[in-house]
C-alpha positions in Angstrom: 93.1 44.5 144.5 96.2 44.3 141.9 98.0 47.8 141.0 97.4 47.7 137.5 97.9 50.7 135.1 96.9 51.2 131.6 99.7 52.5 129.6 100.0 54.2 126.0 103.1 55.2 124.9 103.9 57.5 121.0 106.5 57.2 119.2 108.2 58.3 116.1 107.8 55.6 114.2 107.5 52.0 114.2 111.1 50.1 115.0 112.2 50.7 118.5 115.8 50.2 117.1 115.3 53.3 114.9 112.6 55.2 116.5 112.3 56.6 120.1 109.4 57.2 122.8 108.3 60.9 122.5 105.7 60.5 125.8 104.4 57.6 127.7 101.3 58.0 129.6 99.3 55.8 132.0 96.3 55.8 134.4 96.7 54.9 138.0 94.7 55.8 140.7 91.8 58.1 139.5 94.7 59.7 137.3 96.5 60.7 133.8 100.0 60.9 134.7 102.5 61.3 131.5 106.0 61.4 131.0 107.3 63.9 128.6 110.9 65.0 128.0 113.1 65.7 124.8 115.5 63.8 126.8 114.3 59.9 126.4 116.6 58.8 128.8 115.3 61.2 131.3 111.8 60.1 130.7 112.2 56.0 130.6 114.3 56.6 133.9 111.4 58.8 135.4 108.6 56.1 134.2 110.7 53.3 135.6 110.8 55.3 138.8 107.0 55.6 139.2 106.3 52.0 138.5 108.6 50.6 140.8 107.7 53.3 143.5 104.2 52.5 143.3 104.8 48.9 143.1 103.0 48.0 139.6 102.1 44.5 139.2 100.3 44.7 135.8 100.0 46.8 132.7 97.4 46.8 130.7 96.8 48.4 127.0 95.6 48.1 123.6 98.5 46.2 121.4 100.7 46.9 124.4 103.1 44.7 123.1 103.9 47.4 120.8 104.3 49.8 123.9 105.8 47.5 125.8 109.0 46.3 123.2 110.0 50.5 122.8 110.0 50.1 126.6 112.5 47.6 127.4 114.1 48.1 124.0 115.2 51.7 124.5 115.8 51.0 128.3 118.1 49.0 127.2 119.8 51.3 125.1 120.3 53.6 128.1 121.5 50.9 130.6 118.3 51.2 132.4 117.5 48.9 134.7 113.8 47.1 134.9 113.1 46.0 138.1 111.0 42.8 138.2 110.8 42.9 134.6 109.1 39.3 134.7 106.0 40.4 136.1 105.6 42.7 133.0 105.9 39.8 130.7 102.4 39.3 131.8 100.4 42.1 130.6 96.9 42.4 129.4 96.4 43.7 125.8 93.2 44.4 125.2 93.5 44.3 121.2 94.2 40.2 121.5 91.6 39.8 123.9 89.0 41.5 121.1 90.7 40.8 118.0 90.8 37.0 118.6 88.7 36.3 115.6 90.7 36.4 112.4 87.6 39.0 111.1 87.8 41.1 113.8 90.7 43.3 113.3 89.5 46.6 114.8 91.3 49.6 115.9 91.2 51.3 119.7 89.3 53.7 117.5 86.6 51.3 115.9 86.0 49.3 119.2 85.2 52.5 121.2 82.8 53.5 118.2 81.3 50.4 118.5 80.7 50.2 121.9 79.5 54.1 122.2 82.7 54.7 124.0 82.8 59.1 123.4 85.7 60.6 124.9 85.8 64.3 123.4 89.0 66.7 122.5 90.4 67.5 119.7 92.5 64.3 118.5 95.4 64.0 115.9 95.6 60.3 114.4 98.7 58.2 115.9 99.7 57.9 112.7 100.4 61.8 112.4 102.4 61.4 115.6 105.8 61.4 114.0 105.1 64.5 111.8 103.2 66.3 114.6 106.7 65.6 116.2 109.6 66.8 113.7 107.1 69.8 113.7 107.8 70.6 117.3 111.5 69.8 116.7 111.0 72.7 114.2 109.8 74.9 116.8 106.1 74.2 116.7 105.3 75.3 120.3 101.7 73.5 119.6 102.9 70.4 118.4 104.1 68.4 121.6 100.9 69.5 123.4 99.0 68.0 120.7 100.6 65.1 120.8 100.5 64.5 124.6 96.0 65.4 124.3 96.4 62.5 121.8 98.3 60.4 124.3 95.7 61.2 126.7 92.7 60.7 124.9 94.0 57.4 124.1 94.6 56.4 127.7 91.2 57.3 128.4 89.8 55.4 125.8 91.8 52.4 126.6 90.5 52.8 130.1 87.1 52.8 129.0 87.7 49.7 126.9 89.1 48.2 129.5 86.3 48.5 131.8 83.6 47.3 129.4 85.8 44.3 129.2 85.7 44.2 132.7 82.0 44.6 132.9 81.7 41.8 129.8 83.5 39.3 132.4 86.3 38.6 130.2 88.8 39.6 132.8 88.4 39.5 136.5 90.9 41.8 138.0 90.5 45.4 138.4 91.6 49.1 138.8 90.1 52.0 140.7 87.6 52.9 138.1 87.2 56.2 139.5 
């Protein structure tokens, strides 16, 4: 079995040249792991240390190219070395697998609803994350926990969607499904 993680990030916007990563979340060996820090460089260093120490071989996500672009460019900004960079070029984008037909352009929430995946929790929209981050920057002590909860719910939704795709036979490699 490959050492695979389901990955998601939350950012302050859509452009890795001007926006930053707020949180990084992943599912690995039966648990949700999060990286959160006001210091983006420290957060990225801890993330890549985790990836290296756990010998992660494959990244899975929904629209993972967005996350990957932020991870690589923001790491480059701080001079953080990404070990084994080439193997992550083979990441798995669940959105691409499901959106291969031009008329099928669903979001993570759309596909979860369609497939009956219900991950309960109080959630904000990904589009609201930059505003909630701004509230955190202005002293709102509830803002960052709301972003982290949204991240965790999206990681769990992505993991559940991955499992549905796996059950359908569209992919043939597995993560620990507990």
